[in-house]
C-alpha positions, -999 to +999 in steps of 0.1 A: +033+193+033+044+159+044+081+151+040+095+117+032+107+114+068+071+120+080+060+089+062+078+069+089+099+049+064+113+028+093+078+016+103+069+010+067+100-012+064+091-031+096+056-036+082+069-050+050+091-074+070+061-086+089+041-091+057+069-108+038+074-132+066+040-146+057+040-140+019+069-130-004+057-098-020+068-087-055+054-052-053+043-028-025+028+005-037+020+032-012-005+059-021-031+080-004-033+115+010+001+115+027+018+106-005-002+132-024+010+157+002+046+148-006+039+154-043+027+189-035-011+185-036-030+215-023-045+216+011-079+225-002-090+191-014-108+160-002-081+140+014-095+105+011-076+077+028-043+088+044-027+056+033-035+032+005-013+002+002-014-023-027+005-055-021+011-079-050+022-115-044+019-147-063+017-164-029-018-148-024-030-174-049-054-198-032-058-175-001-093-160+000-091-122-006-107-113+027-083-134+046-053-118+028-066-083+037-074-092+072-040-109+080-020-082+062-041-055+078-036-069+113+001-063+108-003-026+101+005-003+131-019+025+127-008+042+159+029+042+147+019+054+112-006+079+124-035+066+104-052+034+093-045+019+059-068+009+030-052-023+020-054-042-013-038-076-017-037-092-051-020-118-071-002-104-102-031-113-126-056-098-101-035-067-098-035-061-136-073-065-137-079-043-107-056-017-121-080-014-150-112-016-128-104+005-097-093+041-098-076+038-064-054+009-076-046+026-108-035+058-090-013+037-066+003+021-097+008+054-115+016+078-088+024+058-057+057+051-041+073+017-048+084+005-014+104-025-026+137-017-043+132-040-073+097-047-084+093-081-099 
């Protein structure tokens, strides 16, 4: 079972600093197999992505989706975190739509860790 410390909170904070230097982010939701481990998911399961991160920012408006994901993804340190990330970058209205449409986004919203102290 992965503990909170094993998530490398320090690197997650540094990552969020790097991202928010480019775009102020209202929400950052971390999900994936490592978070499921923390919640006591059994070992005998399909793990899926180790990390799934959903970033929500009104400042993504006007930035093509692929460019957002590429830029935010290039700031992720997979070596430091121990695995790559599946990244989702949405404006607030896009996030609400994708939460309804995509299971992975819905799971991040319902079961993921809120990385920012006060979601907007």
